[in-house]
N, C-alpha and C positions, 0 to 999 in steps of 0.2 A: 852897838849893837842894842834892839829894840827886846823887849822878853816876849813880846806875841813872836820874835822868831825862833824862841826854843822848842827843842825838840826831847819831849818825854824822855827818860834815862840817861839822855847827853851829856856830857862832861865838858864843861865852859873854861874859861879863863875870866877872872875877874877880881873885881878890887872894893875892899868896904872901908870905911872908916867906922865902923861898929865892932867887926871883926879882923882877926889876926893884923890889929894896931895897921891896917890900910898896906898892907903886902899885898903882891900878886898869890894868888891863890888858886887849886881847881876846884870848882864846884859840878855837884851831879844835880841836875831837874831829877825831881822826886815825884810821884803821883800818889805816894802812900797814903795824902788825906784827900784824893778824889781825881778823877780820871779827866774834867773838866779845868782848862788853863786857868781859871780864877781860884783854884787850891791847890795848885802846883808852888813849891817852895824847891829853895836847894837844900840838899844835904851836903853836910861840913865836912868831906874825907878824913878819916883821922877822928872822926868823933862822933856824938849819938845825938847832934845837935843839926837844927833844919831853919835856916833862915830863910825870911820871905825877900822875894826876887829886887823888889823894890830897894832892899839895905845894898845893893851891891849894883858896880858900874862890870855891866857884861863887856868885857874885852872882845871873845872870838870864841870861836869853837876850838878844844882840846885833838889836834893832828895824832892820828894814832902814830906808833913809829914801822915805816917802811920798811927797816931790816925783820923786824920782828912781828910776823901777821898775827892780827886777833885770831883767836881759836877755839870754838863753840867747846864746852864741856863736854859734849857729849862724843867728842871727835876721839 
């Protein structure tokens, strides 16, 4: 999957030799540094770190569980 097809704030399965010992992990596309795709980073859940999308091989989007639909906080 190309990084140009990433969706802001979306969650993706990814792998990196620089992070998490190359193990499959979940990352979130972050716009904290800017709204333009050139400024996007990948937030590493469970840490306070961000990484460059080029550091990761994006495997595919994380599918939300069908049994437990996502709810908005205001509900």
